[in-house]
N, C-alpha and C positions, 0 to 999 in steps of 0.2 A: 091248226091255228096253231097248238101249242108248240111245233115244231119249227114255224115261221117264226114265232116270239123268242124262241130259245135264240135262233140262228141270226135274229136281228140284235138280241142282248150281245151275244159272242162278238158280233163285227163291230158293236160300239168303240169298244177300247183301240178297236186298230182301225179305225175312221178317225177318232178323237187323236190318236197318235200321228196319222198319216197327217191331218190339217194341221197340227201342232208343229210338225216337221216341215211342212210346205212354208209354213210363214218364219221360219228363222235362216238367218242370213248372217254372214260375217263381216265384220268392216276391219278389214288390213288397214294399221296405221301409216300416215306418211309424214315423214320428220322434215319439218322446212328450218333450214339452219343455213345461213348465208353469211359469208365474210362481206364487211363493209368497208370500201376505199373511198376516201375522200380527196380535195388536192393537196398534194405536198406543197412545201415552203410557205405555206398559209393559213391564216390563225382564222379558222373555221371549226367550232365546235359540234359535234354531235352528241347529245345527251339522250337520257332512257326518257320515254313518255309518261304518262301513267297508266298505261295499259299494262297488264303482267300477263306471263304466259301460267299454262295451265299448274306449274311446277311453284307458281307464286313469285319468279323471278322476273325481273323486268326484261322487256324483249332485247333490250340493246346493252351489252355489256363489252367489256374490253377482252380479244383475245388472248386467252392465253399461250397460245401455241404459234402464235402469228403477231411479232411485235410490230404496234403500229396499227394495227388494223381493230376492227369491232367484229363484235360476233351479233347476227340478229337471229334469235331463237323463236321460230312462231308456234313450236308444239308441233303434237302427232294428232294427227287429225286420218280419220276413213272417207272412202268413197262415198259422197252425197250429202257431205257437211259443206257448209258455206259459213266462215268466221269473217266478222269484220273486228280490226284493230281499229279505232280511231284515232288514238293517239301511240301510235308504235315507236316514234322517237323523233327528237326536235334536230332543225338545224339553226346554226346561229352564227351570225357573221362577227367575229371579233376583230376586224379590220377597221382601220380609222377611215375608209371610204367605201362605196358601195359596192356590191357585188352581184352577178347574176348567176344562177345555177343554169347552163345551157347543155346539158346532157343528163343521162341518165340510162345506164343499161347495164348488162349482166356477162361475166365471161362467156365465151365460146362454149366451155366447159358445163356451163351450170345445168342442172337439172332442175325439172319442176316450178320452174318460172312462168311456164305456159300456164299455170292455173292462178296464179298471182295478178292483182291488178293493183296498181299501187297510185296513191294521188297525194299531192302536195299543195300544200295553202300558199299561195302565190299573195305578196302583200300589195295589193293595187292602189292603196290610198296611202301609201307611203307612212303609216304610222308606226312601223316596226315590227307588226304583227302580222302574219299572212290571214288573210281572209275570205279568198276566192279558193274554190277547189278546185284543181288542175290535174286531170289523169295525165300522169307522168309515165306509166305504162301498163300497157292493155292487154299483155298476155305474149306479146310477141315484138311489139316495137314502142319506142319510146316517142311521145309526143312533145317532149322539149328540145329545144334547139336555139339557136342563137338570133332566132326570130320572134320563138316563142317561148320566152324564158320565165325563170321565178327569180324575184327580185327580192334583195337584200338590203336594208339600210345599214348604214354605217354606222358603228360606235362611235359614241361620244368621243372616247379616246382609244387609243390602241389597246388590246388585251380584253376590253369590258365588251359587256354584251350589247351587242345591236341587234340587228332585224334577226327574228325569230320567227320559222316556219314550222309547221308540226306536219308529219308523214302518217298516212293514212295506208293500212294494208289490206284487203279484202282477198280471201282464200276462198275460191270454188272449186269442190271435185267432184266430177261427174260420179254418178252412183255406177258407170258399168268405165268399161274401155280404158283402166287405168294399168299397165302392165306391171306388176310385183315379181316380175321374173321367178315365179314358185317362190318366194319368200312372204314371210306374214308381214314384212315391212320393208318399207324402201326408203332409204337418207337422201331427200332432196337437197340439193346443197350448192354452193357455188360461191362466186364473188359479184357481188353490188357494185357498180361504179356511180360515182356523183361527179359532175364536172362541172367546175366554176370557171368563173374570169372577171375581171375589174368592170365596174361601169363606166 
């Protein structure tokens, strides 16, 4: 009886260490960083939303390395995370006529966009503010087209703020199946395009 009790006492630390080790797992961070391009020769403003990245900065900032582009930094997240930015950035029409967003896509070289869902608020009542949520990017395809578009009302005068819509970003990372290529972190990046035309 004493021998089995001693053996059991000796096994407890090993068993405890095994159980502790079995519940530990690593979360390798994924960095989301996209350039944002919008229509040239048009007065369409992209403005930071109220959401902040984990480092406390706005998600949308001027890209210092690419003149005329914006940088959308969504943070570093590991497998199994689900993050919602309800006000990532805003799109504002500063033209003196109505416009429509008729396209939304990523450059062919973009990576990590399959883990993103992006919603844009459509101005369905023409009051100048987006009010109906539209899924613009489902992780592989855009739902916006010349027949299913996002509406922006005209500015009262050219150069002033007209219709404004909020852009929402959802990040869903699976618990497994992300290829980090043996690295502790992967930079997911690329270029996001917003396409507009006059209404």
